[in-house]
Backbone bond lengths (Angstrom), bond angles and torsions (degrees), N, CA, C in turn:
res aa  C-N    CA-C-N  psi(-1)  N-CA   C-N-CA  omega(-1)  CA-C   N-CA-C  phi
1 M - - - 1.457 - - 1.535 111.18 -
2 L 1.324 115.85 -44.89 1.461 120.19 -179.93 1.536 110.92 -62.80
3 N 1.346 116.50 -39.97 1.467 119.87 178.62 1.524 111.32 -64.37
4 K 1.342 116.99 -39.65 1.468 120.18 178.16 1.523 110.65 -63.76
5 L 1.334 116.33 -39.61 1.462 121.44 179.43 1.537 110.10 -65.07
6 K 1.338 117.69 -42.87 1.457 121.62 177.96 1.528 110.75 -62.81
7 T 1.315 116.36 -41.50 1.467 120.76 178.60 1.518 110.66 -63.03
8 L 1.337 116.93 -43.94 1.457 121.80 179.16 1.525 110.58 -63.78
9 C 1.323 117.71 -43.32 1.469 121.35 178.44 1.527 110.73 -62.67
10 G 1.320 117.17 -41.79 1.457 120.86 177.60 1.513 111.59 -62.72
11 F 1.332 116.75 -42.16 1.465 121.84 178.46 1.518 110.60 -63.33
12 L 1.331 117.54 -46.72 1.466 121.25 -179.85 1.526 111.41 -64.42
13 S 1.321 116.71 -39.59 1.461 120.57 178.60 1.530 110.65 -62.37
14 A 1.324 116.53 -42.32 1.470 120.67 178.39 1.519 110.57 -63.94
15 K 1.335 117.75 -40.15 1.464 121.40 179.28 1.522 111.51 -65.26
16 I 1.321 117.68 -38.95 1.461 121.70 178.87 1.529 109.12 -63.62
17 K 1.331 117.06 -46.49 1.463 120.57 178.55 1.522 110.77 -61.84
18 E 1.329 116.62 -39.57 1.457 121.76 -178.37 1.526 111.40 -65.10
19 N 1.326 117.21 -34.07 1.462 122.04 -175.50 1.520 113.53 -98.84
20 R 1.335 117.63 15.44 1.458 119.23 -178.15 1.538 110.16 -59.80
21 E 1.288 114.48 150.24 1.464 120.64 -177.51 1.524 110.31 -72.78
22 I 1.331 115.60 134.67 1.457 121.25 177.27 1.518 107.92 -101.72
23 S 1.317 115.58 129.49 1.459 122.17 -177.59 1.527 110.88 -71.36
24 D 1.331 115.72 148.51 1.469 121.67 175.41 1.523 112.04 -80.16
25 D 1.320 117.75 -6.13 1.466 120.55 -179.59 1.525 110.38 -62.53
26 S 1.330 115.51 143.83 1.459 120.62 178.22 1.528 109.49 -107.50
27 I 1.330 114.96 143.70 1.456 121.77 -175.56 1.532 108.28 -126.24
28 L 1.338 115.71 134.17 1.462 122.08 173.86 1.523 108.14 -109.26
29 V 1.335 116.20 125.58 1.466 122.38 176.63 1.524 107.38 -107.18
30 I 1.341 116.13 122.08 1.468 121.44 177.09 1.527 107.14 -115.24
31 D 1.328 116.03 106.38 1.467 121.43 -176.12 1.525 108.20 -154.26
32 D 1.321 117.45 134.42 1.462 120.12 -178.49 1.523 113.00 -78.56
33 S 1.316 118.49 -12.80 1.462 121.61 178.57 1.527 109.68 -84.84
34 E 1.332 115.48 113.67 1.468 119.45 -179.80 1.525 110.93 -61.49
35 I 1.313 116.56 -39.01 1.466 120.53 -179.78 1.525 110.02 -62.73
36 D 1.335 117.31 -48.41 1.463 120.29 179.76 1.529 111.45 -63.12
37 R 1.334 117.52 -39.71 1.469 120.35 177.91 1.521 110.44 -59.46
38 K 1.316 116.96 -45.83 1.471 120.75 -178.18 1.528 111.43 -67.00
39 I 1.324 116.80 -40.73 1.474 120.10 178.44 1.527 109.87 -64.52
40 L 1.330 116.56 -45.86 1.469 119.80 179.15 1.530 110.97 -63.42
41 E 1.324 116.48 -39.92 1.469 119.92 177.13 1.525 110.13 -59.40
42 N 1.324 116.48 -43.82 1.461 121.09 179.65 1.534 111.38 -62.90
43 I 1.313 117.08 -44.42 1.464 121.59 179.85 1.531 110.27 -65.83
44 L 1.317 116.61 -47.75 1.470 121.11 -175.83 1.529 112.77 -70.15
45 S 1.327 117.44 -35.31 1.467 120.08 -175.78 1.522 112.84 -66.82
46 K 1.305 117.70 -15.25 1.467 120.92 176.31 1.524 111.38 -78.47
47 N 1.337 116.57 -11.30 1.463 120.72 -176.33 1.526 113.88 -128.07
48 F 1.321 117.58 -17.77 1.463 121.38 -176.46 1.524 109.62 -131.68
49 S 1.326 115.84 143.31 1.464 119.73 -172.66 1.524 114.10 -79.17
50 K 1.321 118.46 -29.24 1.464 120.68 -176.07 1.524 110.46 -126.12
51 I 1.328 115.08 118.20 1.459 121.30 177.87 1.524 107.55 -121.70
52 F 1.330 116.36 125.86 1.461 122.30 176.39 1.518 107.97 -110.17
53 L 1.330 117.05 141.88 1.461 121.46 -178.12 1.522 110.58 -123.00
54 A 1.330 116.10 136.34 1.458 121.83 176.67 1.526 108.19 -132.87
55 K 1.341 115.41 138.06 1.463 120.14 -176.62 1.517 114.12 -93.20
56 D 1.341 116.57 -7.08 1.467 119.25 178.47 1.525 109.57 -154.61
57 G 1.320 114.86 173.88 1.459 120.21 -175.71 1.517 114.24 -62.05
58 Q 1.331 117.00 -45.33 1.461 120.06 -176.42 1.531 111.94 -65.50
59 S 1.329 117.26 -44.94 1.472 118.55 178.50 1.527 110.34 -67.47
60 G 1.338 116.60 -31.52 1.464 119.89 175.72 1.517 112.13 -65.33
61 L 1.341 115.94 -43.28 1.473 119.82 177.20 1.529 111.02 -62.02
62 N 1.327 116.47 -43.11 1.465 120.06 178.84 1.524 111.32 -60.76
63 L 1.330 116.59 -44.51 1.466 120.11 178.13 1.527 111.38 -64.63
64 A 1.316 117.00 -40.66 1.469 120.74 179.56 1.526 110.55 -60.42
65 I 1.326 117.22 -43.56 1.464 121.10 -179.35 1.528 111.30 -69.56
66 N 1.331 116.73 -42.92 1.465 120.55 -175.96 1.522 113.95 -78.23
67 E 1.329 117.57 -37.26 1.472 120.97 -174.41 1.527 113.24 -99.37
68 K 1.314 117.71 -21.25 1.463 123.41 -177.80 1.540 111.91 46.55
69 P 1.337 115.84 65.50 1.467 119.21 -179.35 1.528 110.92 -66.09
70 D 1.320 115.06 162.70 1.467 120.57 178.75 1.532 111.35 -77.93
71 L 1.338 116.73 -20.95 1.464 121.05 -177.64 1.524 108.76 -157.05
72 I 1.327 116.70 146.68 1.460 122.10 176.63 1.523 108.87 -119.76
73 I 1.333 115.56 132.41 1.460 121.85 172.20 1.521 105.81 -107.45
74 L 1.329 115.99 120.86 1.464 121.58 -168.08 1.518 112.20 -126.58
75 D 1.328 115.68 128.12 1.464 121.35 170.01 1.523 107.19 -81.98
76 L 1.320 117.94 153.61 1.465 120.88 178.77 1.523 113.08 -92.86
77 I 1.325 116.61 -26.10 1.455 120.43 -173.25 1.522 109.68 -110.54
78 F 1.341 115.78 121.28 1.457 122.20 175.42 1.524 107.40 -117.52
79 H 1.317 116.53 108.71 1.462 121.11 -178.93 1.529 110.00 -70.27
80 G 1.331 116.00 135.11 1.452 121.08 177.22 1.512 114.19 74.15
81 S 1.326 117.55 21.56 1.465 121.21 -179.67 1.518 109.10 -128.37
82 N 1.330 117.49 147.99 1.468 119.29 175.74 1.520 111.22 -85.54
83 M 1.309 118.33 -0.15 1.461 121.99 179.06 1.531 108.66 -114.95
84 N 1.336 117.07 128.89 1.461 119.77 176.39 1.532 109.85 -109.08
85 G 1.301 116.22 -178.95 1.465 120.35 -178.08 1.516 114.03 -62.46
86 F 1.339 117.15 -32.81 1.462 119.28 177.23 1.527 111.19 -67.13
87 N 1.338 116.85 -37.39 1.470 120.03 175.18 1.522 110.29 -61.86
88 V 1.330 115.83 -41.69 1.474 120.72 178.85 1.534 109.51 -63.04
89 L 1.330 116.70 -45.54 1.472 120.13 178.04 1.524 111.49 -57.57
90 D 1.323 116.52 -44.38 1.464 120.27 179.01 1.527 111.04 -60.95
91 E 1.323 116.38 -45.92 1.466 120.62 179.82 1.527 111.29 -63.36
92 L 1.328 116.52 -42.28 1.468 120.42 178.71 1.530 110.77 -61.75
93 N 1.329 116.15 -42.72 1.469 120.58 -178.76 1.521 112.76 -71.83
94 D 1.331 117.43 -28.04 1.463 121.00 -179.86 1.523 113.42 -83.32
95 C 1.311 117.07 -18.45 1.465 121.76 -176.03 1.536 110.21 -90.62
96 V 1.308 116.52 125.27 1.469 121.61 -178.88 1.524 111.56 -57.52
97 E 1.326 116.63 -35.00 1.465 120.82 -176.30 1.525 113.43 -75.15
98 T 1.333 117.62 -18.74 1.466 119.66 -175.18 1.523 114.90 -123.70
99 Q 1.322 117.98 -5.44 1.470 119.45 -171.85 1.528 114.03 -64.84
100 Y 1.314 118.06 -18.16 1.467 120.27 -179.24 1.528 113.41 -101.17
101 I 1.320 117.64 6.20 1.463 120.26 177.91 1.529 108.33 -82.62
102 P 1.333 117.57 122.82 1.467 118.96 179.18 1.534 111.02 -67.30
103 V 1.337 115.26 148.02 1.460 121.89 -177.14 1.523 109.77 -126.47
104 I 1.327 114.57 133.79 1.461 121.54 169.70 1.517 106.61 -110.71
105 I 1.318 116.74 122.72 1.456 120.58 174.81 1.521 107.37 -85.45
106 L 1.327 115.51 128.86 1.464 122.20 177.23 1.523 106.49 -128.47
107 T 1.326 116.61 106.88 1.466 120.16 -171.93 1.522 110.83 -147.66
108 Q 1.313 115.64 166.30 1.468 120.80 175.58 1.518 111.33 -86.11
109 D 1.315 117.34 -12.35 1.470 121.95 -176.58 1.531 109.51 -79.64
110 N 1.308 116.42 110.24 1.469 119.82 -178.69 1.524 112.54 -109.35
111 S 1.335 116.86 24.11 1.461 119.25 -179.32 1.529 110.12 -71.74
112 P 1.318 117.56 136.80 1.470 121.07 -179.99 1.530 112.76 -56.24
113 L 1.327 116.88 -34.85 1.467 120.13 -179.86 1.531 110.74 -63.70
114 K 1.324 117.41 -43.78 1.470 121.29 179.71 1.527 110.36 -64.64
115 I 1.318 116.08 -40.60 1.463 120.02 178.88 1.528 109.35 -62.71
116 F 1.323 116.65 -45.25 1.461 121.11 179.47 1.532 111.13 -63.11
117 E 1.346 116.51 -45.02 1.464 120.73 -178.09 1.526 112.68 -60.78
118 S 1.313 117.12 -29.19 1.461 120.16 -177.22 1.526 113.06 -96.20
119 S 1.321 117.45 -6.32 1.465 120.65 -170.63 1.521 114.44 -61.39
120 D 1.329 117.55 -30.68 1.464 118.60 -179.95 1.525 112.57 -93.21
121 R 1.329 117.50 -1.76 1.462 120.99 -176.69 1.518 113.76 -115.97
122 A 1.319 117.85 -11.46 1.466 120.96 -178.87 1.527 109.35 -133.43
123 Q 1.319 116.29 152.00 1.464 121.02 -178.34 1.532 112.25 -80.85
124 E 1.320 117.32 -29.95 1.463 121.76 -179.05 1.523 108.99 -143.21
125 Y 1.326 115.76 153.34 1.459 122.27 174.69 1.520 105.88 -129.87
126 L 1.326 116.95 109.60 1.458 121.57 -178.03 1.523 109.58 -115.00
127 I 1.312 115.84 143.69 1.460 122.04 -179.70 1.524 108.55 -99.69
128 K 1.344 116.24 131.13 1.464 120.64 174.58 1.519 108.51 -65.37
129 I 1.330 116.00 134.80 1.465 119.40 -175.45 1.523 114.28 -107.69
130 K 1.325 117.49 -21.21 1.467 122.35 -177.85 1.525 111.18 53.62
131 S 1.325 116.60 47.54 1.450 122.09 176.66 1.529 108.93 -89.18
132 E 1.307 116.46 125.85 1.464 121.96 -179.51 1.530 111.17 52.96
133 G 1.339 116.04 37.88 1.452 120.77 177.75 1.516 115.08 78.80
134 K 1.318 117.79 2.31 1.464 121.72 -179.30 1.527 109.12 -107.43
135 P 1.348 116.68 146.67 1.467 118.70 179.03 1.529 113.51 -74.96
136 V 1.333 116.73 -13.84 1.467 121.56 -178.28 1.526 109.36 -145.75
137 E 1.315 115.48 162.34 1.462 120.60 170.76 1.531 105.02 -87.28
138 P 1.336 118.20 115.47 1.465 121.53 -169.45 1.531 116.60 -52.23
139 K 1.311 118.56 -48.69 1.475 119.88 -175.07 1.529 111.85 -64.12
140 S 1.330 116.80 -47.11 1.470 118.47 -178.55 1.532 110.81 -69.85
141 F 1.331 117.31 -32.95 1.460 121.11 178.00 1.530 110.41 -64.13
142 I 1.320 117.15 -47.93 1.473 120.97 179.24 1.522 110.07 -62.14
143 K 1.317 116.60 -38.99 1.469 120.42 178.29 1.533 110.33 -61.31
144 R 1.327 118.14 -41.96 1.473 121.91 179.16 1.530 110.52 -66.83
145 V 1.339 116.67 -42.97 1.469 120.85 179.25 1.525 109.85 -61.01
146 K 1.317 116.99 -48.38 1.468 120.46 179.50 1.523 111.17 -63.54
147 G 1.333 116.89 -35.92 1.462 120.94 177.94 1.520 112.14 -63.31
148 V 1.325 116.73 -44.20 1.472 120.36 178.86 1.530 109.60 -65.05
149 L 1.317 117.53 -43.36 1.471 120.52 178.75 1.533 110.93 -61.13
150 K 1.320 116.33 -43.92 1.476 120.54 -179.50 1.532 110.55 -64.77
151 E 1.327 116.28 -44.50 1.465 120.80 179.07 1.533 110.36 -60.30
152 F 1.310 116.08 -43.95 1.458 121.09 -179.97 1.532 110.73 -65.26
153 E 1.325 116.94 -42.19 1.464 120.84 178.35 1.523 110.99 -63.17
154 N 1.335 116.57 -40.43 1.466 120.07 178.78 1.527 111.59 -65.42
155 E 1.330 116.36 -41.03 1.470 120.14 179.55 1.523 111.32 -64.74
156 R 1.310 116.10 -38.36 1.464 120.87 -176.76 1.519 113.06 -90.94
157 G 1.342 117.08 -8.55 1.454 120.32 -178.28 1.512 112.43 69.82
158 V 1.337 116.59 31.65 1.452 122.25 -177.95 1.513 110.03 -97.07
159 K 1.334 115.25 151.74 1.471 124.09 177.03 1.483 108.69 54.87
């Protein structure tokens, strides 16, 4: 009897996870690492309905202007590009169409100077951890993303 109850609880728990509500919020990921973009897309798509991916700063800016995502996740370092994440932040903040989109910086650069330089231009600064081949720990990352979205919605009186 106890084993049947455990099996039923496991089945119900799996069904609840399977039917979790997916948010209508849209997320733009700007990262030059194809692997990280795909991993982040996989993590985010389980919680958000629209995920946009950009491999460099310029394509990220174009997507931000055209799609107007609810949140941007931005790497600071773009290898082989003359535009870095700080340039993207400046452009986003200078553009009327994108200046109110919250930004989470997700990068491998953990220097205090970089964190300080971005503190007035981004809502969060997260360090890539490369744990088990992933740039982030999925549960805590989603919690931070949802927290920034909620904070932004509360400030703007949205939703």
